[in-house]
C-alpha positions in Angstrom: 0.0 0.0 0.0 1.3 3.4 -0.9 1.0 6.1 1.7 0.5 9.7 0.8 2.8 12.4 2.0 0.2 14.1 4.2 -0.8 10.7 5.6 2.8 9.7 6.4 3.4 13.1 8.0 0.3 12.8 10.1 1.4 9.4 11.3 4.9 10.6 12.3 3.3 13.6 14.0 1.2 11.3 16.1 4.2 9.1 16.9 6.3 12.0 18.1 3.3 13.4 20.1 3.0 10.1 21.9 6.7 10.0 22.6 6.6 13.5 24.0 3.7 12.5 26.3 5.7 9.4 27.5 8.7 11.5 28.2 6.5 14.1 30.1 5.0 11.2 32.1 8.4 9.7 32.9 9.7 13.2 33.9 6.8 13.7 36.3 7.2 10.2 37.8 10.9 10.7 38.3 10.5 14.0 40.1 13.4 16.5 40.4 16.6 14.5 40.1 18.9 17.3 39.1 20.9 16.8 35.8 18.7 13.9 34.7 15.6 16.1 35.0 17.2 18.9 33.0 18.3 16.5 30.3 14.7 15.2 30.1 13.3 18.7 29.8 15.8 19.6 27.1 14.8 16.5 25.1 11.2 17.3 25.5 11.8 20.9 24.3 13.7 19.8 21.3 11.1 17.2 20.3 8.3 19.8 20.8 10.1 22.3 18.5 10.4 19.5 15.9 6.7 18.7 16.4 5.6 22.3 16.0 7.6 22.7 12.8 6.1 19.5 11.4 2.6 20.6 12.3 3.3 23.9 10.5 4.7 22.0 7.5 1.6 19.8 7.4 -0.5 22.9 6.9 1.8 24.2 4.2 1.1 23.3 0.6 4.8 23.1 -0.2 5.7 19.5 -0.5 9.4 20.2 0.1 8.5 21.6 3.5 6.4 18.5 4.2 9.2 16.1 3.1 11.7 17.9 5.2 9.5 17.7 8.3 8.7 14.0 7.6 12.4 13.2 7.4 13.1 15.0 10.6 10.4 13.1 12.4 11.5 9.8 11.0 14.9 10.3 12.8 13.2 9.7 16.1 13.2 6.2 17.4 9.9 4.8 18.7 11.9 2.9 21.3 12.1 4.8 24.6 
């Protein structure tokens, strides 16, 4: 089955959104543990910035912007 560019981008946006939520949950569960907590918050911030850019690209009719966002999101592992 061939997936459309908007469909693939939507799937990857959903995957990264879920990953961010898992990281936020893990961060809350761990509490304030110093450097580990700061590292987790930095990771969440970077992923959120990538997610925001992908959402913007999804609303952009430029396929190059959509492909670029898709490639960026595909670099994230689904393994936590």
